[in-house]
NUKOL-834995 format. One line per 4 residues: their letters; for each residue x negated, y, z negated of N, C-alpha, C. Coordinates in pm, whole numbers, plus 50000, padded with zeros to 5 digits. Each point is the difference from the previous one (the first is absolute). Layout:
BEGIN
a = X:Y:Z:X:Y:Z:X:Y:Z; ... .
END
This chain:
BEGIN
xxxx = 49234:51171:48602:49939:50031:50128:50095:49952:50110; 50025:50088:50096:50089:49963:50109:49930:49902:50094; 50080:49933:50079:49947:49903:50096:49910:50069:50102; 50037:50123:50039:49919:50077:50093:49860:50024:49943 .
xxxx = 49994:50042:49873:49871:50026:49935:49920:49871:49982; 50069:49893:49969:49933:49871:49981:49935:49953:50131; 50073:50014:50111:49945:49962:50131:49878:50087:50031; 50011:50130:49974:49887:50091:50026:49877:49960:49920 .
xxxx = 50018:49968:49872:49887:49957:49917:49943:49867:50049; 50088:49909:50041:49953:49869:50047:49927:50011:50134; 50031:50102:50079:49925:50024:50123:49855:50033:49965; 49982:50086:49900:49864:50035:49956:49926:49877:49949 .
xxxx = 50070:49918:49923:49939:49878:49947:49959:49905:50113; 50087:49986:50100:49971:49912:50114:49881:50053:50080; 49989:50132:50009:49884:50060:50069:49871:49965:49928; 50001:50018:49869:49880:49972:49921:49964:49851:50006 .
xxxx = 50101:49914:50004:49977:49856:50004:49970:49951:50141; 50013:50091:50100:49981:49966:50141:50092:49886:50044; 50123:50003:49948:50102:49901:50035:50078:50055:50120; 49954:49965:50119:50055:50058:50123:50147:49963:50023 .
xxxx = 50037:49877:49967:50138:49956:50022:50096:50077:49911; 49969:50007:49872:50086:50071:49906:50004:50148:50033; 49885:50055:50037:49992:50142:50034:50089:50032:50120; 49994:49918:50104:50083:50023:50119:50149:49989:49965 .
xxxx = 50035:49900:49920:50140:49980:49961:50051:50118:49918; 49922:50045:49902:50043:50110:49914:50006:50133:50073; 49908:50020:50094:50005:50123:50080:50127:50003:50085; 50038:49884:50052:50123:49991:50078:50120:50033:49913 .
xxxx = 50002:49945:49879:50110:50028:49907:50005:50149:49969; 49886:50058:49971:49996:50143:49965:50047:50087:50117; 49969:49957:50122:50046:50073:50118:50153:50006:50001; 50064:49887:49975:50146:49996:49997:50055:50081:49882 .
xxxx = 49930:49997:49887:50042:50079:49885:49996:50149:50035; 49892:50044:50064:49986:50141:50035:50107:50042:50101; 50031:49910:50095:50105:50031:50097:50134:50017:49928; 50026:49914:49902:50126:50008:49925:50004:50128:49916 .
xxxx = 49886:50040:49943:49996:50120:49917:50023:50126:50082; 49954:50000:50124:50009:50120:50082:50120:49998:50094; 50083:49897:49990:50120:49993:50083:50096:50113:49964; 50079:50045:50095:50096:50108:49969:50094:49958:49886 .
xxxx = 50013:50088:49902:50088:49974:49887:49935:49925:49886; 49875:49960:50014:49932:49924:49894:49945:50091:49890; 49987:50128:50026:49949:50096:49902:49863:49961:49945; 49919:49936:50083:49863:49961:49964:49996:49909:49877 .
xxxx = 50102:49915:49985:50001:49904:49890:50026:49861:50056; 49954:49901:49927:50023:49860:50036:50025:49924:49870; 50120:49951:49983:50032:49923:49880:49938:49862:50010; 49981:49937:49885:49946:49864:50000:50096:49903:50071 .
xxxx = 50129:50026:49990:50099:49916:50066:49982:50006:50152; 49983:50122:50053:49978:50017:50144:49867:49938:50042; 49899:50013:49914:49869:49943:50030:50008:49847:50006; 50076:49940:49908:50016:49855:50001:50070:49953:50128 .
xxxx = 50098:50075:50047:50069:49965:50124:49903:50003:50118; 49912:50099:50000:49900:50010:50107:49908:49879:49996; 49953:49964:49881:49910:49886:49988:50071:49871:50042; 50125:49983:49960:50076:49881:50039:50011:49992:50152 .
xxxx = 50027:50112:50062:50012:50004:50146:49867:49961:50065; 49889:50051:49948:49870:49970:50056:49964:49852:49982; 50037:49941:49885:49974:49858:49977:50080:49916:50098; 50125:50036:50020:50086:49926:50094:49944:50010:50142 .
xxxx = 49961:50121:50040:49943:50020:50133:49871:49919:50017; 49917:50001:49898:49874:49926:50006:50022:49850:50014; 50096:49947:49923:50032:49857:50010:50056:49966:50137; 50086:50087:50054:50055:49978:50134:49889:50002:50105 .
xxxx = 49909:50096:49989:49889:50010:50095:49912:49875:49994; 49971:49954:49879:49916:49881:49984:50067:49878:50063; 50132:49990:49983:50074:49887:50059:49989:50005:50153; 50014:50118:50057:49989:50015:50146:49859:49967:50046 .
xxxx = 49899:50045:49927:49862:49969:50036:49976:49849:49998; 50055:49932:49899:49983:49854:49993:50067:49931:50118; 50118:50049:50037:50071:49942:50114:49920:50016:50128; 49920:50105:50008:49919:50026:50119:49857:49949:49984 .
xxxx = 49981:49912:49902:49869:49939:49973:49890:50103:49977; 50031:50105:49928:49901:50101:49962:49981:49995:49850; 49939:49892:49952:49981:49980:49856:49915:50109:49938; 49906:50055:50077:49914:50106:49947:50083:50123:49962 .
xxxx = 50090:50042:50089:50084:50116:49971:50102:49970:49891; 50053:49879:49999:50095:49960:49896:49933:50004:49864; 49876:49952:49993:49927:50001:49874:49977:50141:49947; 49962:50090:50090:49980:50140:49961:50129:50061:49946 .
xxxx = 50109:49974:50072:50130:50056:49961:50042:49948:49863; 49985:49870:49978:50039:49940:49872:49912:50049:49885; 49872:50026:50029:49910:50051:49896:50045:50140:49957; 50042:50082:50096:50048:50134:49966:50132:49992:49924 .
xxxx = 50088:49909:50041:50127:49982:49929:49973:49961:49856; 49907:49909:49980:49969:49954:49865:49945:50115:49915; 49924:50089:50062:49942:50113:49926:50108:50096:49951; 50107:50019:50077:50102:50096:49958:50116:49935:49924 .
xxxx = 50012:49868:50007:50107:49932:49928:49986:50014:49849; 49878:50020:49953:49979:50010:49856:50070:50122:49939; 50042:50095:50082:50068:50119:49950:50151:49980:49987; 50049:49888:50051:50143:49970:49991:50030:49926:49870 .
xxxx = 50120:50020:49945:50037:49924:49880:50012:49851:50035; 49985:49915:49899:50011:49856:50023:50141:49966:50047; 50010:49922:50109:50134:49963:50047:50069:49905:49902; 50131:50006:49999:50078:49912:49913:49996:49858:50053 .
xxxx = 50001:49904:49909:50011:49860:50040:50143:49974:50044; 50025:49888:50061:50134:49965:50045:50101:49999:49888; 49960:49945:49884:50091:49993:49885:50029:50139:49944; 49895:50083:49990:50018:50136:49948:50090:50081:50092 .
xxxx = 49979:49986:50130:50081:50071:50098:50146:49958:49988; 50022:49871:49992:50137:49949:49989:50067:50052:49872; 49926:50002:49891:50053:50049:49873:50040:50148:50011; 49913:50081:50059:50029:50143:50017:50122:50020:50089 .
xxxx = 50008:49921:50108:50113:50014:50092:50131:49957:49935; 49996:49898:49915:50122:49957:49930:50051:50112:49910; 49907:50071:49934:50039:50113:49915:50067:50109:50084; 49944:50027:50117:50056:50104:50088:50138:49958:50050 .
xxxx = 50016:49872:50035:50128:49949:50047:50107:50018:49893; 49966:49969:49875:50094:50018:49889:50029:50149:49980; 49897:50082:50010:50013:50144:49979:50098:50063:50099; 49991:49962:50129:50089:50060:50100:50131:49924:50015 .
xxxx = 50011:49885:49935:50123:49921:50006:50021:49934:50134; 49892:49958:50064:50009:49935:50131:50063:49862:49985; 50093:49969:50092:50072:49873:49991:49967:49905:50116; 49948:50052:50110:49972:49914:50113:49918:50072:50106 .
xxxx = 49984:49935:50115:49917:50058:50107:50046:50138:50047; 50126:50033:49983:50049:50131:50043:49941:50113:49915; 49945:49968:49883:49941:50101:49912:49848:50011:50014; 49946:49941:50105:49854:49999:50017:49945:50143:50010 .
xxxx = 50069:50089:50067:49954:50138:50016:49982:50071:49867; 50095:49980:49909:49992:50061:49868:49875:49952:49926; 49980:49868:50004:49887:49940:49928:49868:50045:50062; 49992:49997:50133:49874:50036:50068:49962:50146:49976 .
xxxx = 50100:50088:49992:49971:50141:49975:49925:50021:49871; 50047:49936:49895:49935:50014:49869:49871:49917:49994; 50006:49879:50057:49884:49910:49992:49878:50058:50070; 50019:50059:50117:49884:50053:50072:49938:50118:49925 .
xxxx = 50082:50077:49929:49946:50113:49923:49926:49950:49875; 50062:49910:49926:49940:49957:49873:49884:49905:50019; 50000:49923:50108:49894:49900:50021:49898:50044:50103; 50006:50126:50039:49906:50053:50098:49856:49981:49952 .
xxxx = 49920:49941:50084:49860:49976:49966:49977:49870:49926; 50105:49939:49949:49985:49877:49924:50036:49877:50083; 50074:50022:50110:50039:49890:50088:50027:50055:50139; 49976:49918:50100:50027:50039:50138:50149:50007:50025 .
xxxx = 50042:50095:50080:50141:50018:50030:50064:49875:50060; 49925:49932:50085:50051:49878:50064:50028:49892:49897; 49912:49985:49904:50017:49897:49897:50117:50038:49908; 50012:50129:49968:50112:50045:49918:50131:49967:50071 .
xxxx = 50007:50032:50128:50121:49977:50078:50036:49851:50005; 49901:49916:50026:50027:49855:50006:50050:49948:49866; 49941:50047:49891:50039:49954:49867:50142:50048:49966; 50032:50125:50034:50134:50053:49974:50104:49919:50078 .
xxxx = 49971:49970:50127:50093:49920:50081:50026:49865:49934; 49893:49937:49954:50012:49869:49938:50081:50008:49870; 49976:50103:49919:50070:50014:49873:50149:50034:50017; 50030:50075:50104:50139:50040:50022:50082:49896:50076 .
x = 49933:49904:50060:50072:49898:50079:50078:49903:49913 .
END
């Protein structure tokens, strides 16, 4: 079952359970999925990889919004935002631990033959593709810098 179909089915489940937070979050996700499917050149298809990128973007936006709400002493809005983020995070793969990430990056460094900081671009190109969805780009970058230094 594709991620698009899973979200659609979970919307129905959330409706029946009267789970307003999850329902709002999933409807928002589906809206972005539909926009991606109907975008020029999409041929009315949405791969699971593209769907995961959309969900990651929405989680990041939600966390950023919650942080801004907290800074402005709007705990009520921050709580709502975080609840929706939590509802959609379950569709993302489990993130790698620090040790697992470092191990994967060491393999990539050996694979491309990186010798120092000047080879960071080579490593990041492969790392961002292979670790997409498993680790944040910022964390990947920081770890690569540390390993190549």
